[in-house]
N, CA, C and O atoms as a printed pandas DataFrame, in Angstrom:
     atom_number atom_name residue_name chain_id  residue_number  x_coord  y_coord  z_coord
0              1         N          MET        A               1   40.398  -17.421 -113.825
1              2        CA          MET        A               1   39.245  -17.468 -112.947
2              3         C          MET        A               1   39.654  -16.835 -111.261
3              4         O          MET        A               1   40.752  -16.876 -110.706
4              5         N          ASP        A               2   38.773  -16.452 -110.906
5              6        CA          ASP        A               2   38.816  -15.489 -109.489
6              7         C          ASP        A               2   37.662  -15.293 -108.210
7              8         O          ASP        A               2   37.078  -16.277 -107.758
8              9         N          PHE        A               3   37.518  -14.498 -107.914
9             10        CA          PHE        A               3   35.447  -14.740 -107.149
10            11         C          PHE        A               3   35.360  -13.971 -107.572
11            12         O          PHE        A               3   34.222  -13.503 -107.536
12            13         N          GLY        A               4   36.063  -13.440 -108.072
13            14        CA          GLY        A               4   34.309  -11.968 -108.717
14            15         C          GLY        A               4   35.261  -10.128 -108.572
15            16         O          GLY        A               4   35.104   -9.057 -109.158
16            17         N          LEU        A               5   36.340  -10.687 -107.326
17            18        CA          LEU        A               5   35.850   -8.858 -106.982
18            19         C          LEU        A               5   37.033   -8.995 -107.658
19            20         O          LEU        A               5   37.397  -10.120 -108.001
20            21         N          PRO        A               6   38.275   -7.163 -108.123
21            22        CA          PRO        A               6   39.355   -8.061 -108.041
22            23         C          PRO        A               6   40.213   -7.590 -107.593
23            24         O          PRO        A               6   40.090   -6.567 -106.920
24            25         N          PHE        A               7   41.700   -8.338 -107.871
25            26        CA          PHE        A               7   42.596   -7.605 -106.045
26            27         C          PHE        A               7   42.765   -6.664 -105.709
27            28         O          PHE        A               7   42.850   -5.729 -106.505
28            29         N          ASP        A               8   42.880   -6.510 -104.478
29            30        CA          ASP        A               8   42.806   -4.933 -104.121
30            31         C          ASP        A               8   44.692   -4.697 -103.823
31            32         O          ASP        A               8   45.018   -4.252 -102.722
32            33         N          GLU        A               9   45.806   -5.027 -104.867
33            34        CA          GLU        A               9   46.433   -4.729 -105.351
34            35         C          GLU        A               9   45.930   -4.415 -106.190
35            36         O          GLU        A               9   45.459   -3.301 -105.960
36            37         N          ASP        A              10   45.629   -4.857 -107.475
37            38        CA          ASP        A              10   45.953   -4.052 -108.060
38            39         C          ASP        A              10   44.236   -2.918 -108.426
39            40         O          ASP        A              10   43.993   -2.215 -109.406
40            41         N          VAL        A              11   43.781   -3.061 -107.764
41            42        CA          VAL        A              11   42.874   -1.720 -107.707
42            43         C          VAL        A              11   44.134   -0.169 -106.636
43            44         O          VAL        A              11   44.222    1.058 -106.673
44            45         N          TRP        A              12   44.478   -0.752 -106.241
45            46        CA          TRP        A              12   45.938    0.666 -104.833
46            47         C          TRP        A              12   46.675    0.950 -106.103
47            48         O          TRP        A              12   46.341    2.038 -106.571
48            49         N          SER        A              13   47.614    0.283 -106.840
49            50        CA          SER        A              13   48.343    0.523 -107.415
50            51         C          SER        A              13   48.039    1.322 -109.144
51            52         O          SER        A              13   48.815    1.740 -110.004
52            53         N          ALA        A              14   46.374    1.240 -109.042
53            54        CA          ALA        A              14   46.289    1.597 -110.317
54            55         C          ALA        A              14   46.487    2.838 -110.127
55            56         O          ALA        A              14   46.170    3.432 -109.097
56            57         N          THR        A              15   47.186    3.479 -111.388
57            58        CA          THR        A              15   47.550    5.115 -112.118
58            59         C          THR        A              15   46.186    5.304 -112.762
59            60         O          THR        A              15   45.578    6.299 -112.367
60            61         N          GLU        A              16   45.583    4.548 -113.677
61            62        CA          GLU        A              16   44.275    4.632 -114.240
62            63         C          GLU        A              16   43.519    3.903 -113.680
63            64         O          GLU        A              16   44.238    3.061 -113.142
64            65         N          TYR        A              17   42.346    3.657 -113.427
65            66        CA          TYR        A              17   40.947    2.341 -112.837
66            67         C          TYR        A              17   39.820    3.333 -112.969
67            68         O          TYR        A              17   39.780    4.528 -112.677
68            69         N          SER        A              18   38.495    2.155 -113.723
69            70        CA          SER        A              18   37.740    2.751 -113.562
70            71         C          SER        A              18   36.334    0.697 -113.461
71            72         O          SER        A              18   36.309   -0.447 -113.917
72            73         N          GLU        A              19   35.842    1.271 -112.890
73            74        CA          GLU        A              19   34.192    0.142 -112.790
74            75         C          GLU        A              19   32.728    0.577 -113.131
75            76         O          GLU        A              19   32.213    1.693 -113.059
76            77         N          THR        A              20   32.174   -0.699 -113.547
77            78        CA          THR        A              20   31.117   -0.364 -114.080
78            79         C          THR        A              20   30.697   -1.180 -113.676
79            80         O          THR        A              20   31.610   -1.945 -113.364
80            81         N          ASP        A              21   29.144   -1.851 -113.284
81            82        CA          ASP        A              21   28.467   -2.092 -113.319
82            83         C          ASP        A              21   27.048   -1.554 -113.518
83            84         O          ASP        A              21   26.655   -0.534 -112.952
84            85         N          TYR        A              22   26.249   -2.335 -114.403
85            86        CA          TYR        A              22   24.923   -3.223 -115.369
86            87         C          TYR        A              22   24.433   -4.556 -115.082
87            88         O          TYR        A              22   25.035   -5.610 -115.288
88            89         N          ARG        A              23   23.046   -4.371 -114.487
89            90        CA          ARG        A              23   22.843   -5.933 -114.954
90            91         C          ARG        A              23   22.614   -6.257 -116.206
91            92         O          ARG        A              23   22.518   -5.515 -117.184
92            93         N          ASP        A              24   22.504   -7.805 -116.105
93            94        CA          ASP        A              24   22.233   -9.178 -117.087
94            95         C          ASP        A              24   20.707   -8.826 -117.812
95            96         O          ASP        A              24   20.039   -7.800 -117.688
96            97         N          PRO        A              25   20.545   -9.502 -118.252
97            98        CA          PRO        A              25   18.940  -10.130 -118.964
98            99         C          PRO        A              25   18.512  -10.621 -117.485
99           100         O          PRO        A              25   17.645  -10.082 -116.798
100          101         N          ASP        A              26   19.313  -11.785 -117.115
101          102        CA          ASP        A              26   18.359  -12.462 -115.236
102          103         C          ASP        A              26   18.840  -11.612 -114.562
103          104         O          ASP        A              26   18.619  -12.072 -113.441
104          105         N          ASP        A              27   19.374  -10.638 -114.404
105          106        CA          ASP        A              27   19.139   -9.689 -112.939
106          107         C          ASP        A              27   20.164   -9.752 -112.744
107          108         O          ASP        A              27   20.548   -8.735 -112.166
108          109         N          PHE        A              28   21.161  -10.669 -112.971
109          110        CA          PHE        A              28   22.690  -10.078 -112.248
110          111         C          PHE        A              28   23.351   -8.881 -112.394
111          112         O          PHE        A              28   23.639   -8.311 -113.446
112          113         N          LEU        A              29   23.669   -8.392 -110.763
113          114        CA          LEU        A              29   24.844   -7.584 -111.305
114          115         C          LEU        A              29   26.148   -7.628 -111.870
115          116         O          LEU        A              29   27.142   -7.527 -111.151
116          117         N          ILE        A              30   26.208   -7.743 -112.865
117          118        CA          ILE        A              30   27.613   -8.005 -113.171
118          119         C          ILE        A              30   29.029   -6.833 -113.546
119          120         O          ILE        A              30   28.638   -6.197 -114.524
120          121         N          ILE        A              31   30.064   -6.470 -113.262
121          122        CA          ILE        A              31   32.042   -5.870 -112.846
122          123         C          ILE        A              31   32.104   -5.846 -114.058
123          124         O          ILE        A              31   31.897   -6.880 -114.693
124          125         N          ASP        A              32   32.356   -4.852 -114.583
125          126        CA          ASP        A              32   33.425   -4.423 -115.290
126          127         C          ASP        A              32   34.575   -3.259 -114.924
127          128         O          ASP        A              32   34.533   -2.056 -115.182
128          129         N          ALA        A              33   35.597   -4.014 -114.248
129          130        CA          ALA        A              33   37.054   -3.026 -113.983
130          131         C          ALA        A              33   38.323   -3.326 -113.347
131          132         O          ALA        A              33   38.764   -4.009 -112.423
132          133         N          ARG        A              34   38.932   -2.093 -114.718
133          134        CA          ARG        A              34   40.110   -2.559 -115.246
134          135         C          ARG        A              34   40.982   -1.334 -114.749
135          136         O          ARG        A              34   40.327   -0.424 -114.239
136          137         N          GLY        A              35   42.316   -1.167 -114.813
137          138        CA          GLY        A              35   43.408   -0.278 -114.629
138          139         C          GLY        A              35   44.272   -0.731 -114.479
139          140         O          GLY        A              35   44.315   -1.913 -114.137
140          141         N          GLN        A              36   45.434    0.064 -114.682
141          142        CA          GLN        A              36   46.668   -0.204 -115.059
142          143         C          GLN        A              36   47.175    0.485 -114.366
143          144         O          GLN        A              36   46.408    1.396 -114.057
144          145         N          ASN        A              37   48.601    0.606 -113.679
145          146        CA          ASN        A              37   49.304    0.374 -112.829
146          147         C          ASN        A              37   50.820    1.901 -112.883
147          148         O          ASN        A              37   50.191    2.646 -113.634
148          149         N          ALA        A              38   51.225    2.138 -112.802
149          150        CA          ALA        A              38   52.064    2.719 -113.241
150          151         C          ALA        A              38   53.790    2.538 -113.762
151          152         O          ALA        A              38   54.720    3.340 -113.839
152          153         N          SER        A              39   53.660    1.137 -114.043
153          154        CA          SER        A              39   54.897    0.365 -114.828
154          155         C          SER        A              39   54.355    0.012 -116.225
155          156         O          SER        A              39   54.978   -0.487 -117.162
156          157         N          GLY        A              40   52.298    0.593 -116.128
157          158        CA          GLY        A              40   52.013   -0.143 -118.015
158          159         C          GLY        A              40   50.984   -1.089 -117.663
159          160         O          GLY        A              40   49.916   -1.348 -118.216
160          161         N          GLU        A              41   51.491   -1.517 -116.699
161          162        CA          GLU        A              41   50.766   -3.423 -117.039
162          163         C          GLU        A              41   49.148   -3.202 -117.368
163          164         O          GLU        A              41   48.815   -2.114 -117.837
164          165         N          HIS        A              42   48.591   -3.767 -117.235
165          166        CA          HIS        A              42   47.007   -3.666 -116.781
166          167         C          HIS        A              42   45.806   -4.729 -116.467
167          168         O          HIS        A              42   45.420   -4.874 -117.627
168          169         N          CYS        A              43   45.314   -5.215 -116.021
169          170        CA          CYS        A              43   44.559   -5.653 -115.289
170          171         C          CYS        A              43   42.779   -5.439 -115.785
171          172         O          CYS        A              43   42.429   -4.301 -116.097
172          173         N          ARG        A              44   41.908   -6.401 -115.819
173          174        CA          ARG        A              44   40.313   -6.511 -115.906
174          175         C          ARG        A              44   39.720   -7.525 -115.182
175          176         O          ARG        A              44   40.375   -8.538 -114.937
176          177         N          VAL        A              45   38.787   -7.431 -114.870
177          178        CA          VAL        A              45   37.989   -8.521 -114.417
178          179         C          VAL        A              45   36.274   -8.139 -114.205
179          180         O          VAL        A              45   35.715   -7.342 -113.451
180          181         N          LEU        A              46   35.698   -9.186 -115.329
181          182        CA          LEU        A              46   34.551   -8.468 -116.330
182          183         C          LEU        A              46   34.195  -10.187 -115.080
183          184         O          LEU        A              46   34.829  -11.157 -114.665
184          185         N          GLY        A              47   32.544   -9.498 -114.957
185          186        CA          GLY        A              47   31.515  -10.778 -114.265
186          187         C          GLY        A              47   30.689  -10.639 -113.126
187          188         O          GLY        A              47   30.147   -9.569 -112.851
188          189         N          HIS        A              48   30.591  -11.455 -112.587
189          190        CA          HIS        A              48   29.504  -11.317 -110.905
190          191         C          HIS        A              48   29.829  -12.259 -110.259
191          192         O          HIS        A              48   30.075  -13.383 -110.695
192          193         N          PHE        A              49   29.883  -11.718 -108.591
193          194        CA          PHE        A              49   30.648  -12.653 -107.780
194          195         C          PHE        A              49   30.808  -14.318 -107.653
195          196         O          PHE        A              49   29.854  -14.732 -106.995
196          197         N          GLY        A              50   31.567  -15.253 -108.004
197          198        CA          GLY        A              50   31.752  -16.629 -108.185
198          199         C          GLY        A              50   31.508  -16.909 -110.380
199          200         O          GLY        A              50   31.178  -17.802 -111.160
200          201         N          GLU        A              51   31.930  -15.524 -110.407
201          202        CA          GLU        A              51   31.194  -16.488 -112.744
202          203         C          GLU        A              51   32.522  -15.314 -113.332
203          204         O          GLU        A              51   31.898  -14.283 -113.585
204          205         N          THR        A              52   33.370  -15.174 -113.504
205          206        CA          THR        A              52   34.488  -13.955 -113.755
206          207         C          THR        A              52   35.282  -14.323 -114.687
207          208         O          THR        A              52   36.084  -15.122 -114.202
208          209         N          ALA        A              53   35.485  -14.144 -115.839
209          210        CA          ALA        A              53   37.306  -13.837 -116.530
210          211         C          ALA        A              53   37.648  -12.365 -116.289
211          212         O          ALA        A              53   37.249  -11.262 -116.662
212          213         N          SER        A              54   38.410  -12.790 -115.630
213          214        CA          SER        A              54   39.907  -11.858 -116.091
214          215         C          SER        A              54   40.972  -12.137 -116.225
215          216         O          SER        A              54   41.329  -13.315 -116.215
216          217         N          TYR        A              55   41.919  -10.979 -116.416
217          218        CA          TYR        A              55   43.970  -11.375 -116.754
218          219         C          TYR        A              55   44.199   -9.809 -115.014
219          220         O          TYR        A              55   43.531   -9.047 -114.314
220          221         N          ARG        A              56   45.802  -10.341 -115.288
221          222        CA          ARG        A              56   46.376   -9.214 -114.464
222          223         C          ARG        A              56   47.824   -8.696 -115.174
223          224         O          ARG        A              56   48.491   -9.185 -116.086
224          225         N          LYS        A              57   47.981   -7.672 -114.472
225          226        CA          LYS        A              57   50.110   -8.003 -114.918
226          227         C          LYS        A              57   50.247   -7.945 -116.470
227          228         O          LYS        A              57   51.343   -8.179 -116.978
228          229         N          VAL        A              58   48.943   -7.578 -117.390
229          230        CA          VAL        A              58   49.767   -7.305 -118.580
230          231         C          VAL        A              58   49.749   -6.434 -119.644
231          232         O          VAL        A              58   49.163   -5.351 -119.636
232          233         N          GLN        A              59   50.168   -6.735 -120.249
233          234        CA          GLN        A              59   51.106   -5.146 -121.354
234          235         C          GLN        A              59   49.812   -4.372 -122.253
235          236         O          GLN        A              59   48.809   -4.184 -121.564
236          237         N          ALA        A              60   49.783   -4.233 -122.685
237          238        CA          ALA        A              60   48.571   -2.860 -123.526
238          239         C          ALA        A              60   47.904   -4.103 -124.799
239          240         O          ALA        A              60   46.885   -4.576 -125.303
240          241         N          GLN        A              61   49.294   -4.126 -124.785
241          242        CA          GLN        A              61   48.940   -4.947 -126.850
242          243         C          GLN        A              61   47.953   -5.870 -126.339
243          244         O          GLN        A              61   46.756   -6.098 -126.514
244          245         N          ASP        A              62   49.071   -6.393 -125.520
245          246        CA          ASP        A              62   47.660   -7.927 -124.919
246          247         C          ASP        A              62   46.236   -7.754 -124.054
247          248         O          ASP        A              62   45.139   -8.307 -123.976
248          249         N          ALA        A              63   46.927   -6.684 -123.484
249          250        CA          ALA        A              63   45.306   -6.773 -123.210
250          251         C          ALA        A              63   43.899   -5.570 -123.722
251          252         O          ALA        A              63   42.917   -5.061 -123.180
252          253         N          GLY        A              64   44.497   -5.554 -124.940
253          254        CA          GLY        A              64   43.767   -4.802 -126.652
254          255         C          GLY        A              64   43.075   -6.149 -126.671
255          256         O          GLY        A              64   41.911   -6.388 -126.351
256          257         N          LEU        A              65   44.292   -7.240 -127.238
257          258        CA          LEU        A              65   43.746   -8.742 -127.828
258          259         C          LEU        A              65   42.820   -9.763 -126.645
259          260         O          LEU        A              65   42.203  -10.733 -127.085
260          261         N          LEU        A              66   42.795   -9.459 -125.222
261          262        CA          LEU        A              66   42.223  -10.139 -124.159
262          263         C          LEU        A              66   41.248   -9.840 -123.618
263          264         O          LEU        A              66   40.629  -10.574 -122.848
264          265         N          ASP        A              67   40.719   -7.843 -124.168
265          266        CA          ASP        A              67   39.726   -6.943 -123.880
266          267         C          ASP        A              67   38.602   -7.431 -125.420
267          268         O          ASP        A              67   37.393   -7.244 -125.280
268          269         N          LYS        A              68   39.043   -7.940 -126.581
269          270        CA          LYS        A              68   38.592   -8.806 -127.858
270          271         C          LYS        A              68   37.810   -9.724 -126.982
271          272         O          LYS        A              68   36.598   -9.684 -126.769
272          273         N          VAL        A              69   38.772  -10.635 -126.463
273          274        CA          VAL        A              69   37.571  -11.461 -126.398
274          275         C          VAL        A              69   37.099  -12.078 -125.342
275          276         O          VAL        A              69   36.575  -13.191 -125.297
276          277         N          LEU        A              70   37.327  -11.216 -124.357
277          278        CA          LEU        A              70   36.154  -10.992 -122.761
278          279         C          LEU        A              70   34.859  -10.823 -123.403
279          280         O          LEU        A              70   33.782  -11.301 -123.044
280          281         N          ASP        A              71   35.233   -9.711 -124.890
281          282        CA          ASP        A              71   33.919   -8.759 -124.948
282          283         C          ASP        A              71   32.928   -9.358 -125.753
283          284         O          ASP        A              71   31.706   -9.329 -125.601
284          285         N          SER        A              72   33.630   -9.927 -126.664
285          286        CA          SER        A              72   32.489  -11.255 -127.710
286          287         C          SER        A              72   31.999  -11.785 -126.945
287          288         O          SER        A              72   30.776  -11.667 -126.862
288          289         N          ALA        A              73   33.010  -12.974 -125.626
289          290        CA          ALA        A              73   32.720  -14.069 -125.372
290          291         C          ALA        A              73   31.475  -13.664 -123.936
291          292         O          ALA        A              73   30.867  -14.630 -123.474
292          293         N          CYS        A              74   31.240  -12.515 -123.445
293          294        CA          CYS        A              74   30.945  -12.485 -122.485
294          295         C          CYS        A              74   29.977  -11.550 -122.682
295          296         O          CYS        A              74   28.949  -11.875 -122.089
296          297         N          VAL        A              75   29.894  -10.638 -123.204
297          298        CA          VAL        A              75   29.144   -9.416 -123.628
298          299         C          VAL        A              75   28.390  -10.131 -124.514
299          300         O          VAL        A              75   27.696  -11.120 -124.278
300          301         N          LEU        A              76   28.615   -9.437 -125.780
301          302        CA          LEU        A              76   27.940   -9.871 -126.941
302          303         C          LEU        A              76   27.145  -11.324 -126.550
303          304         O          LEU        A              76   25.938  -11.255 -126.786
304          305         N          SER        A              77   27.473  -12.266 -126.149
305          306        CA          SER        A              77   27.099  -13.597 -126.500
306          307         C          SER        A              77   25.512  -14.125 -125.907
307          308         O          SER        A              77   24.947  -15.207 -126.070
308          309         N          ARG        A              78   24.992  -12.672 -125.033
309          310        CA          ARG        A              78   24.191  -12.851 -123.731
310          311         C          ARG        A              78   23.105  -12.258 -124.453
311          312         O          ARG        A              78   22.016  -12.091 -123.903
């Protein structure tokens, strides 16, 4: 867990980066930030300030599994 913002290092070192935001049913702003660095390591932050789930510096296969967990637990459960 972190404070809801991607680490600057993850954003600046990303060769691929995307950030999507939307509102949940309670009108909280949710941020879904994803990136991949030149070494092929992935990062993701999903949530809002003070309540997030994230991972950093993981390989593609592990990131895919973690994405399924985050999407199921954090997005589909709402």
